[in-house]
C-alpha positions, 0 to 999 in steps of 0.5 A, a space after each residue: 066483387 064476389 066473396 066466399 061464405 066467410 067474406 073473403 074476396 074471390 077473383 072471378 067475374 062470374 057470379 055463377 062460378 063464385 056460387 059453385 065455388 062456395 057450394 064446393 067449399 061447404 060440401 068439402 068442409 062437410 065431407 059431403 058428396 058433390 064437392 068435386 062436381 061443384 069445383 069442376 063447374 066453377 072451373 068450367 064457368 071461369 077457367 081462370 078461377 085460381 081458387 077453384 083449381 086449388 080446391 080441385 087439387 086438394 080433392 085429388 090429393 085427398 084421394 092420392 091422385 098425385 099426378 093430377 093434384 100436382 098438375 092442377 095446383 101448378 095451374 092454380 099457381 099460374 093463374 093466381 099470379 096473373 089474377 089474384 089478391 094477396 090473400 088468394 096468392 098466399 092461399 094457393 101457395 099454402 095449399 100447394 105446399 100441403 099437396 106437394 107433401 112438404 108438411 112442415 113448410 105447409 104448417 108454417 105457411 098456414 099459421 102465417 096466412 091465418 095471422 092475416 086472414 083467420 077466416 080462410 076456412 080452406 087453409 084453416 082446415 089444413 092443420 085440423 083433424 086426425 089426418 091434418 098437418 098437426 096430427 102428422 107433424 110427429 108432435 106428441 102434443 098435436 091434440 093440444 095444439 089443435 085445441 089451442 089453434 081452435 081456441 085462438 080463432 074461435 071468436 073469428 068464426 062464432 057459431 059457424 057450423 064447420 068451425 064448431 065441428 072442428 073446435 068440438 073434436 079438438 077439445 074431445 081429443 085433448 081430453 075435454 070430452 064434455 065440452 067438446 061433445 057439447 060444441 060438436 052437438 051445436 055444430 050438428 044441430 046447425 047442419 045435419 048434412 055434415 059428416 064431419 060433425 057426425 064423425 066428431 060426435 062419434 069420437 066424443 061418444 067413443 071417449 065417453 064410452 057411449 057406444 050404444 048411443 053412437 050406434 043409434 046415431 049412425 043408424 038414424 043418420 047414415 041413410 042420408 049419406 051416400 056411400 061415396 061420401 069421404 067418411 061413409 066407410 069410416 063412420 061405419 068403422 066406428 059402428 064396428 068398434 061398438 060391435 066389438 065392444 059388445 062381443 059381436 064379431 059377426 057384425 064387425 066382419 060384415 061391416 068390413 066385407 060390405 063397406 070397408 074392403 077395397 073391393 067395395 070402398 069409395 073412401 080415400 085410400 088412407 081411410 081404406 087402409 087404416 080402417 081395414 087393417 086395424 079392424 082385421 087386427 082387432 078381430 084377430 087379436 081377440 081370436 076371432 077367425 079371419 079368412 087369410 084372403 081378407 088379409 091378402 086383399 088389404 096387403 095387396 092394397 097397401 103395397 100398390 097404394 102406398 109403395 113409397 110412403 114413409 108416413 108413420 100412420 101408414 106404417 103403423 097399419 102396414 105393420 099389422 098387415 105385414 105381421 100376417 102376410 109377410 115372411 121374415 125376408 120381407 119384414 127384414 127388408 122393411 126394417 132395414 129401410 127405416 135405417 135410411 131416412 127419406 129426403 128431408 129427414 124423418 118424422 119424430 115418430 120414425 123410431 117407433 116404427 121398427 118396434 111396431 113391426 117387431 111387436 105385431 109380428 111377435 104377437 101374431 107368432 104368439 111371442 107375447 112377451 117379446 111383443 110386450 117388451 117392444 111396446 112397453 118403452 114407447 107407449 107414451 110416444 104413440 101420439 106421434 103417429 098421428 090419427 085419433 085416440 080411437 085409431 091409436 088405441 089398437 096399439 094399447 089393446 095389443 099391448 094389454 093382451 100381450 101382457 095378459 097372455 104372457 102372464 103379466 097380469 098385474 100390469 095389464 090390470 093396471 092399464 085396464 083399470 085406468 081405461 075403465 076409470 076414463 070410460 065404461 067398456 064391456 070389452 075392457 070389463 071382459 079383459 079385466 076378468 082375464 087378469 083375475 083368472 
C-alpha cells in the first residue's frame, strides 16, 4: 500500500502516481515551483486518485481560479466516495469546505480531522500562516491560536522541516521571537529550497529589527527561487520594507516596478494586491512621489480581481487604493455596502472596515486629525483583519504619522517609544525626532 511522506495511506495502485503526489505535497508546502505539474502528473498516471485532484483544487483556489477549483474538488469528492479511506474522505471534505469559502466550517472540520489524523500535513496547513483559516477567522487571538495549535501537535511532527517552519513562525507572531526564530532556522537548515521557511525567517528578522540581516538573507538565497514561486514577490516585498527603513525609497519603488506590480507578478492575487497597495501607501504617507498610474494599475487589479470580496484583509488594502483613486460617490457606495452583511453573516472584523476607508481617505486629503480620530478607538482590534504583524503595521504607521501631522506629538512619541522598545528601527527613530520638533 502506498503512503504519503507522513505515513498515511494513499488509495492509488500506481507507485508513480504516489511518488508524484508526494513530490507535489512537498513542493506545495515549501511554496516551491513545480507542485502543479506534480499533481497533474499524478492525475495523469491515476485519473481516479482523489487526493491528487483535491491538491490540484487547492492550488486553483490559492490563485483564485474559483471555477476550476470548485470543479476539481467536486471531482475529488466523487472519487474519494468510491475509492478512499475514512481519512481520505475527511481530508477531501475538509479541503472542500476551505475551497468553497466556508471558513468557519472548514476550521471546525480541520480540528476534528486532526484529532484522528494529526500528521495529515495538507489539512494541518489550512489553519496556519498569515492567510490561513485562523488568521482570517476574525479572532483577535489568532496568533496565539496558531501557536497553541502547533504546540499541541509538535510531538507528532518532530524535526519535520515543514512543521518547524510553521511552528517557528507561529511563535514569532505570538511574541516569542527568539524561540520562533531558532526553530525557523532549524527548518531552513533541513531544507534550503523552502520559501516558506525563508519567509518565516524574514518575519522573525522584522520583529527583531534585523532588517539588514533580512536583506542579506534574500540576496544570498533568492537566486535559486524562480520568479513563478508563490512567495517570490512577497519575499522581495520584505526587502522593500528594509529599504524604506533605511530611507531608500528608490529601491522600494524599483521592487514594486520590477517584481510586485500586476504587469510582472506571477504571485497569487491576494499577495499581488496586498503587497502593491501597502507598499505604495507606505511610500505615499512618507511623501515619496508615486506616479498616479501605479495607483490606477492596482486599482483596476483590485476591482477586476476582487469584485465581490468581503474579506476584511482585502478591504484593508482596497481602502488604501480607494483613498487615492476613488471619488466621494464611489467611497460612499462602498461604505453603504458594509451595512448589508453578506450571506452567512459578517466577520468580527467587519466593524473596522468603514473606519479604515474613512481614515485612509482623510489622510490622503491631509485631514490628519480626522484620520487619527477614526483609527484611535480600534488600534487594539486590528489583529482581526488577519495577515501578519508586518502587514498590519501599515495601519499603525498611518495612525502615528496622522498624530504627528495633527500636532498630537506626545501620543505619537508614546507609540513610537513602545515600538522602539520592542525592536530597533531607523524609520521609527526618524519619526521619533519629528515629535521633538
